[in-house]
C-alpha positions in Angstrom: 89.9 110.4 92.7 90.7 108.4 95.8 87.8 106.7 97.7 89.6 106.4 101.0 92.9 107.3 102.7 94.9 104.9 104.8 97.0 106.6 107.5 99.9 105.5 109.6 99.6 107.0 113.1 102.9 107.6 114.9 105.2 109.8 113.0 102.4 110.8 110.6 99.5 112.1 112.7 101.2 112.2 116.2 104.8 112.5 117.4 107.0 109.5 117.5 108.8 108.5 120.8 112.2 109.8 119.7 112.7 112.1 122.6 112.0 109.4 125.1 114.2 106.9 123.3 117.0 109.4 123.4 116.5 109.9 127.1 116.6 106.2 127.8 119.7 105.7 125.6 121.3 108.4 127.8 120.5 106.5 130.9 121.9 103.3 129.5 125.1 105.1 128.4 125.6 106.6 131.9 125.1 103.2 133.7 126.9 101.1 131.1 130.1 99.1 131.7 130.8 99.4 127.9 131.8 102.8 126.6 129.2 103.8 124.0 127.4 106.9 122.7 123.7 107.4 122.8 123.7 107.0 119.0 125.4 103.6 119.2 123.0 102.4 121.8 120.0 103.7 119.9 121.1 101.9 116.7 121.6 98.6 118.5 118.2 98.9 120.2 116.5 99.7 116.8 118.2 96.8 115.1 117.1 94.5 117.9 113.6 95.8 117.7 113.2 95.8 113.9 114.7 92.4 113.5 111.8 90.9 115.5 109.0 92.5 113.4 109.1 90.6 110.1 109.3 87.1 111.7 106.4 88.0 114.0 103.2 87.0 112.0 100.5 84.4 112.1 101.0 81.9 114.9 104.4 83.5 115.7 102.9 87.0 116.2 104.2 89.0 119.2 102.7 92.3 120.3 104.8 95.4 119.9 104.9 96.0 123.6 106.5 92.5 124.1 108.9 93.1 121.2 109.9 96.5 122.6 110.6 94.9 126.0 112.7 92.1 124.5 114.7 94.5 122.4 115.4 96.8 125.3 116.3 93.9 127.6 118.8 92.7 125.0 120.2 96.2 124.6 120.7 96.8 128.3 122.4 93.4 128.6 124.7 94.0 125.6 125.9 97.3 127.0 126.1 96.1 130.6 123.7 98.7 131.9 122.0 98.6 135.3 118.8 100.1 133.9 115.6 98.1 134.3 113.9 97.3 131.0 110.4 97.2 132.3 110.7 100.6 134.1 112.1 102.3 131.0 109.6 100.7 128.7 106.8 102.2 130.8 108.1 105.6 129.7 107.5 104.6 126.0 104.2 103.0 126.7 102.9 106.2 128.3 103.9 108.1 125.3 102.2 105.6 123.0 99.0 106.3 124.7 99.3 110.1 125.0 101.4 111.1 121.9 100.6 114.7 120.9 99.4 115.6 117.4 101.5 117.4 114.8 100.3 120.9 114.1 98.9 120.0 110.6 96.9 116.9 111.7 93.6 118.5 112.7 93.4 120.7 109.7 94.1 117.8 107.4 91.5 115.5 109.1 88.8 118.1 109.1 89.4 118.8 105.4 89.3 115.2 104.2 85.8 113.8 104.0 86.5 110.4 102.4 86.9 107.4 104.8 90.0 107.6 106.9 91.4 104.3 108.0 94.3 103.9 110.4 96.9 101.2 109.5 99.4 100.9 112.4 102.0 98.6 113.7 101.1 99.5 117.3 99.0 97.4 119.7 95.3 98.2 119.7 94.9 99.3 123.3 97.7 101.8 122.9 96.5 103.4 119.7 92.9 103.5 120.9 94.1 105.3 124.0 96.1 107.8 121.9 93.1 108.4 119.6 90.8 109.0 122.5 93.4 111.2 124.2 93.6 113.5 121.1 89.8 113.5 120.6 90.1 111.9 117.1 87.7 109.6 115.2 88.4 107.3 112.3 86.2 105.1 110.1 88.3 102.0 110.9 91.4 101.1 112.8 93.6 98.2 111.7 96.5 97.3 113.9 99.2 94.7 113.9 97.2 92.7 116.5 94.2 92.5 114.0 96.3 91.4 111.1 98.8 89.4 113.3 101.6 90.9 111.2 103.6 94.1 110.9 104.2 96.4 108.0 105.9 96.2 105.5 104.1 92.8 105.1 100.9 93.3 103.2 98.4 91.6 105.5 97.4 94.8 107.4 96.8 96.6 104.1 94.8 93.7 102.7 92.6 93.7 105.8 92.0 97.4 105.5 91.0 97.0 101.9 88.7 94.2 102.8 86.9 96.0 105.7 86.4 99.1 103.5 85.4 97.1 100.4 87.9 98.9 98.2 90.5 98.0 95.6 94.2 99.0 95.9 93.8 101.6 93.2 91.0 103.3 95.2 93.3 104.1 98.1 96.2 106.4 99.1 98.3 105.4 102.1 100.2 108.1 104.0 103.1 107.3 106.3 106.5 108.5 107.5 108.4 105.3 107.2 109.9 104.4 103.8 110.3 100.8 104.8 107.1 100.1 106.7 104.7 102.5 104.9 105.9 103.1 101.4 107.3 99.6 100.7 104.4 98.1 102.7 101.7 99.9 100.7 103.4 99.1 97.4 103.6 95.4 98.5 99.7 95.6 98.5 99.5 97.5 95.2 98.5 100.7 97.0 99.9 104.1 96.1 101.8 105.8 98.9 102.7 109.3 100.1 105.8 109.7 102.2 105.6 112.5 104.7 109.1 113.7 105.1 108.9 116.2 108.0 112.7 116.1 108.6 113.9 116.6 105.1 115.6 113.2 105.0 117.3 112.1 101.8 115.4 109.7 99.6 117.4 106.5 99.0 117.4 105.2 95.4 115.8 101.9 96.2 112.5 103.5 97.4 110.1 105.6 95.2 107.1 107.1 97.0 104.3 108.1 94.6 104.2 111.5 96.5 106.7 113.1 98.8 105.3 115.8 101.1 106.5 117.9 104.1 103.1 118.6 105.5 99.8 116.7 105.4 98.2 119.9 104.2 99.8 119.4 100.8 97.6 116.3 100.2 94.3 118.0 100.8 93.7 119.0 97.1 94.4 115.4 96.1 91.9 113.9 98.6 89.0 116.4 98.3 
């Protein structure tokens, strides 16, 4: 029996910013001096963003807003676009604070009565705004700003264990990212459930303890 559940937030409880990223990539493509598809622009942007996460910890920590801005600035420059990075980032930041819930979120949260702890790479102000916007409550919220590191590093999970006074075997972590959530939880010795809403193929190098398509599937395991 699990004594608490750790939860990723974006992509797990609320929608990711994919629609807005696609829109911004389209704007960059139209205004670019380099011929490129939205997919190519998106991949470059993601690589620029994700490459900054792991080195960002401890004294070298950078907030996700700043990382996003730097990554988009680099992407716009690389493709020779006339888009303004700060203006486009504001679209993402607005989504981060108002992201709508998935249809199964409320039913899952209402059914699970063990402590529910958010473990998220987002900045604290943004996630607190999104939680308030959706009328949700959690026992604890651990963000990258609190741990001064990003998943899949283990510091955020370790801090969540410490604040809840639990051991790794007491907890299940649920997330949508194989790299950040599944590998990150396993790095801390925590079992992990991968929510695969889009039926993505599972690569051989990653082995979630549970694979689900809806949060509802985990209710019997957590109640």
